[in-house]
C-alpha positions as CSV (number, residue, x, y, z in Angstrom):
1,M,-22.4,24.6,-17.8
2,T,-19.3,24.4,-15.7
3,V,-19.7,22.3,-12.5
4,L,-17.3,22.2,-9.6
5,V,-17.3,18.9,-7.8
6,I,-15.8,19.4,-4.3
7,G,-14.4,16.1,-3.1
8,G,-14.5,14.9,-6.7
9,A,-11.5,12.5,-6.3
10,G,-13.3,10.6,-3.5
11,F,-15.6,7.6,-3.7
12,I,-18.9,9.1,-4.5
13,G,-17.4,12.2,-6.1
14,S,-15.4,10.4,-8.7
15,H,-18.5,8.5,-9.8
16,V,-20.4,11.8,-10.1
17,V,-17.5,13.3,-12.2
18,R,-17.6,10.4,-14.6
19,R,-21.3,10.7,-15.1
20,L,-21.2,14.5,-15.6
21,R,-18.5,14.2,-18.2
22,A,-20.5,11.5,-20.0
23,E,-23.4,13.9,-20.2
24,G,-21.2,16.6,-21.7
25,E,-20.8,18.9,-18.8
26,R,-17.6,20.8,-18.1
27,V,-16.2,19.6,-14.8
28,R,-13.6,20.9,-12.4
29,V,-12.6,19.1,-9.2
30,L,-11.4,20.5,-5.9
31,D,-9.9,18.0,-3.6
32,N,-7.1,18.0,-1.0
33,L,-6.4,14.3,-1.7
34,S,-6.4,13.4,2.0
35,T,-8.8,10.5,1.3
36,G,-9.5,11.0,-2.4
37,K,-7.1,9.8,-5.1
38,A,-6.1,11.5,-8.3
39,S,-6.1,8.1,-9.9
40,H,-9.9,8.0,-9.5
41,L,-10.1,10.7,-12.2
42,D,-9.4,10.6,-15.9
43,A,-6.1,12.3,-16.8
44,D,-7.8,15.1,-18.6
45,V,-10.1,16.1,-15.7
46,E,-9.2,19.6,-14.3
47,L,-8.1,19.0,-10.7
48,V,-7.4,21.8,-8.3
49,Q,-5.6,20.5,-5.3
50,G,-6.9,22.5,-2.4
51,D,-8.7,22.5,0.9
52,I,-12.3,23.7,1.7
53,R,-11.0,25.2,4.9
54,S,-9.1,27.7,2.7
55,R,-11.3,30.5,1.1
56,H,-8.4,31.2,-1.2
57,D,-8.4,27.6,-2.6
58,L,-12.2,27.8,-3.0
59,D,-12.1,31.2,-4.7
60,Q,-9.6,29.9,-7.2
61,A,-11.6,26.8,-8.0
62,L,-14.9,28.6,-8.3
63,R,-13.8,31.0,-11.1
64,G,-16.3,30.6,-14.0
65,V,-18.3,28.0,-12.2
66,H,-22.1,27.8,-12.6
67,A,-23.0,25.0,-10.1
68,V,-21.3,23.2,-7.2
69,L,-21.8,19.7,-6.0
70,H,-20.3,19.5,-2.5
71,L,-19.2,15.9,-1.7
72,A,-16.2,16.6,0.5
73,A,-16.2,15.5,4.2
74,L,-14.5,13.6,6.8
75,T,-16.8,10.6,7.2
76,S,-17.2,7.8,9.8
77,V,-18.9,8.0,13.2
78,V,-15.9,6.2,14.8
79,R,-13.5,8.8,13.4
80,S,-15.7,11.7,14.6
81,W,-15.4,10.5,18.2
82,E,-11.6,10.1,17.8
83,S,-11.1,13.5,16.1
84,P,-14.2,15.6,16.8
85,V,-12.5,19.0,16.3
86,E,-11.0,18.1,13.0
87,V,-14.3,16.5,11.7
88,L,-16.3,19.6,12.8
89,D,-13.7,21.9,11.2
90,V,-13.8,20.2,7.8
91,N,-17.4,19.3,7.7
92,V,-18.9,22.5,9.2
93,Q,-16.4,25.3,8.7
94,G,-15.4,23.9,5.3
95,T,-19.0,23.9,4.2
96,V,-19.6,27.4,5.4
97,N,-16.5,28.5,3.4
98,A,-17.8,26.7,0.3
99,V,-21.2,28.3,0.5
100,E,-19.9,31.8,1.1
101,S,-17.3,31.4,-1.7
102,A,-20.0,30.1,-4.1
103,R,-22.3,33.1,-3.2
104,A,-19.4,35.5,-3.8
105,A,-18.6,33.9,-7.2
106,G,-22.2,34.2,-8.4
107,V,-22.8,30.4,-8.5
108,H,-26.5,29.7,-9.1
109,T,-26.8,26.1,-7.7
110,F,-25.3,24.4,-4.7
111,I,-26.0,20.8,-3.9
112,Y,-24.8,19.7,-0.4
113,S,-24.2,16.0,0.4
114,S,-25.7,15.3,3.8
115,S,-26.2,12.1,5.6
116,S,-28.8,9.8,7.2
117,S,-26.8,10.2,10.4
118,V,-28.7,13.5,11.1
119,Y,-31.6,11.3,12.2
120,G,-29.8,9.5,14.9
121,D,-31.2,6.4,16.6
122,Q,-34.9,7.3,16.8
123,A,-37.7,4.9,17.7
124,A,-39.3,5.2,14.2
125,T,-37.6,2.7,11.9
126,T,-38.5,4.6,8.8
127,K,-36.8,8.0,8.6
128,S,-38.7,10.8,6.8
129,E,-37.7,14.5,6.4
130,S,-40.6,15.6,8.6
131,M,-38.8,14.0,11.6
132,P,-36.8,16.3,13.9
133,P,-33.1,15.5,13.5
134,K,-31.4,13.9,16.5
135,P,-27.8,13.1,15.7
136,I,-25.9,11.1,18.2
137,S,-22.3,11.5,17.1
138,P,-20.0,14.4,16.2
139,Y,-20.2,13.3,12.6
140,G,-24.0,13.4,12.6
141,H,-24.0,16.8,14.3
142,S,-21.4,18.1,11.7
143,K,-23.6,17.0,8.8
144,L,-26.7,18.6,10.3
145,V,-25.1,21.9,11.1
146,A,-23.6,22.1,7.7
147,E,-26.9,21.1,6.0
148,Q,-28.8,23.7,8.0
149,Y,-26.3,26.5,7.2
150,T,-26.4,25.6,3.5
151,L,-30.3,25.7,3.4
152,A,-30.4,28.9,5.3
153,R,-28.2,30.6,2.7
154,G,-30.5,29.9,-0.1
155,G,-32.1,32.6,-2.2
156,E,-30.2,33.8,-5.2
157,L,-28.2,30.6,-4.6
158,R,-30.5,27.6,-5.2
159,V,-29.6,25.0,-2.6
160,L,-30.6,21.4,-2.0
161,A,-29.3,18.9,0.6
162,L,-29.2,15.2,-0.2
163,R,-29.3,12.9,2.8
164,Y,-27.5,9.7,1.7
165,F,-28.2,6.3,3.3
166,N,-25.3,3.9,3.4
167,I,-23.9,4.4,0.0
168,F,-21.7,1.5,-1.4
169,G,-20.2,0.5,-4.7
170,P,-17.0,0.0,-6.7
171,G,-14.1,2.2,-5.6
172,Q,-15.0,2.3,-1.9
173,D,-11.8,1.8,0.2
174,P,-12.0,-1.5,2.0
175,D,-8.6,-1.0,3.8
176,S,-9.3,2.2,5.7
177,P,-9.6,1.8,9.5
178,Y,-13.0,3.5,9.0
179,A,-14.1,1.3,6.1
180,A,-17.8,0.7,5.7
181,V,-19.2,-2.8,6.2
182,I,-19.9,-3.7,2.5
183,P,-16.4,-3.1,1.1
184,R,-15.0,-4.9,4.1
185,F,-17.3,-7.9,3.7
186,L,-16.9,-8.1,0.0
187,T,-13.1,-8.1,0.3
188,H,-13.3,-10.9,2.9
189,A,-15.5,-12.9,0.5
190,A,-13.1,-12.3,-2.4
191,H,-10.1,-13.5,-0.4
192,G,-11.7,-16.2,1.7
193,T,-10.9,-14.4,5.0
194,T,-13.2,-13.9,8.0
195,A,-15.5,-11.0,8.5
196,V,-16.5,-9.7,11.9
197,I,-20.1,-8.7,12.6
198,D,-20.5,-6.2,15.4
199,G,-23.3,-7.7,17.5
200,D,-26.0,-10.1,16.4
201,G,-26.2,-9.0,12.8
202,L,-29.9,-8.1,13.0
203,Q,-29.2,-4.4,12.7
204,S,-30.6,-3.1,9.4
205,R,-29.6,-0.5,6.9
206,D,-31.0,1.0,3.7
207,F,-28.0,0.0,1.6
208,T,-27.8,2.3,-1.5
209,F,-25.7,1.6,-4.5
210,V,-23.6,4.6,-5.6
211,D,-25.3,5.0,-9.0
212,N,-28.4,6.1,-7.0
213,A,-26.4,8.9,-5.4
214,V,-25.0,9.9,-8.8
215,H,-28.5,9.9,-10.3
216,A,-29.8,12.1,-7.4
217,N,-27.0,14.6,-7.9
218,L,-27.8,15.1,-11.5
219,L,-31.5,15.4,-10.8
220,A,-30.8,18.0,-8.1
221,L,-28.5,19.9,-10.4
222,R,-31.2,20.3,-13.0
223,A,-34.2,20.8,-10.6
224,V,-36.0,24.1,-10.9
225,S,-36.5,24.6,-7.1
226,G,-34.6,24.0,-3.9
227,G,-34.5,24.8,-0.3
228,V,-35.1,21.3,1.1
229,A,-33.3,18.3,2.4
230,L,-34.1,15.0,0.7
231,N,-33.5,11.3,1.6
232,I,-31.6,9.5,-1.1
233,A,-31.8,5.7,-0.7
234,C,-33.7,2.7,-2.0
235,G,-36.6,2.7,0.5
236,R,-35.8,-0.8,1.6
237,S,-33.7,-2.2,4.4
238,A,-31.5,-5.3,4.8
239,T,-29.9,-6.7,8.0
240,L,-26.2,-7.5,8.1
241,L,-27.2,-11.2,8.1
242,D,-29.1,-10.5,4.9
243,L,-26.0,-8.9,3.5
244,V,-23.9,-12.0,4.3
245,R,-26.4,-14.2,2.5
246,E,-26.5,-11.9,-0.5
247,I,-22.7,-11.9,-0.7
248,E,-22.7,-15.7,-0.5
249,R,-25.2,-15.8,-3.3
250,V,-23.3,-13.6,-5.7
251,S,-19.9,-15.1,-4.9
252,G,-21.0,-18.7,-4.9
253,C,-18.9,-19.3,-1.8
254,P,-19.6,-19.1,2.0
255,L,-18.6,-15.9,3.7
256,H,-16.8,-16.8,7.0
257,V,-18.1,-14.6,9.9
258,E,-17.5,-14.1,13.5
259,H,-19.6,-12.1,15.9
260,G,-18.0,-9.4,18.0
261,S,-19.3,-6.9,20.6
262,P,-21.9,-4.4,19.5
263,R,-20.3,-1.1,18.4
264,A,-20.9,1.8,20.7
265,G,-23.3,4.4,19.3
266,D,-24.4,2.2,16.4
267,I,-27.9,2.9,15.1
268,R,-30.0,-0.3,15.3
269,H,-32.3,0.3,12.3
270,S,-32.3,2.7,9.4
271,L,-34.8,2.9,6.5
272,A,-35.5,5.9,4.3
273,D,-38.8,7.3,3.2
274,I,-38.0,8.5,-0.3
275,R,-41.3,10.0,-1.3
276,L,-40.3,13.6,-0.9
277,A,-37.3,13.1,-3.2
278,A,-39.6,11.5,-5.8
279,S,-41.9,14.5,-5.8
280,A,-39.3,17.2,-5.4
281,I,-36.7,16.1,-8.0
282,G,-38.2,13.0,-9.6
283,Y,-35.9,10.6,-7.8
284,R,-36.3,6.9,-8.1
285,P,-33.6,4.3,-7.3
286,V,-32.0,3.1,-10.5
287,V,-30.1,0.2,-9.0
288,H,-31.4,-2.0,-6.2
289,F,-29.6,-3.8,-3.4
290,E,-29.1,-7.2,-5.0
291,D,-27.8,-5.8,-8.3
292,G,-25.6,-3.3,-6.5
293,I,-24.0,-6.1,-4.4
294,A,-23.4,-8.2,-7.6
295,R,-21.8,-5.3,-9.4
296,T,-19.6,-4.3,-6.4
297,Y,-18.5,-7.9,-5.7
298,G,-17.4,-8.2,-9.3
299,A,-15.2,-5.1,-8.9
300,Y,-13.6,-6.3,-5.7
301,A,-13.1,-9.8,-7.0
302,R,-11.2,-8.4,-10.0
303,A,-9.0,-6.1,-7.8
């Protein structure tokens, strides 16, 4: 089977590519390298440098492809408020293009990478797929619209959407202005600098090591049915203060922190119900929070 990984030079995508190749699949990558890096890929990986906003680029990359894993997006809630038109163009129109090109190319499976941001900041702490989505940012809206379009175009094209919760792991950029909290905090720990917590630090997340997202993609790729969105997480939450304590434990050193103002539009609590993913594709987390932090800290400490 030939698999096209869209966004395969990015953080999650490059981990997926390595796992697919280890399992003997033929892999092609489509990436415009705006945030992804060719250095994330082995030299012999077939890389098509192109943009999902271009049907021509997609059509070229899809020749002879049996399945698509779509991991390309402009991420970050903050970025989406700064550049909403660009984020909607890439995340929504780019996904529409990818789905339509895949259908035209006769692809049989299309796995879309969605996000927990589609739930927004609802009263229920635990987010299940039965809840009505209520995104509160342009990013969340873009992921929801793209997810809904992908699922609506199922049929001959078997589709699944994977709603990731706070993915982290080695290779995640700590230096981007939109960097996620874990790579930022781990870098501060490794270098003895001060991390800033937005607010009181009691906001909680279902932090999910990247190997779990990789595992979910392979399960979805080989599942016999589709047409649903699935939460991909660990089913367990930790506060930012818990994160600080865990980083101190694995590093053996104190992590110096300051508290800043709460970030506008930040979700207070996020925890995934992963029972549907378990029943639909056999998903179970393969690496839990503590082990994931230890593995990721080791990678940043060596960098």
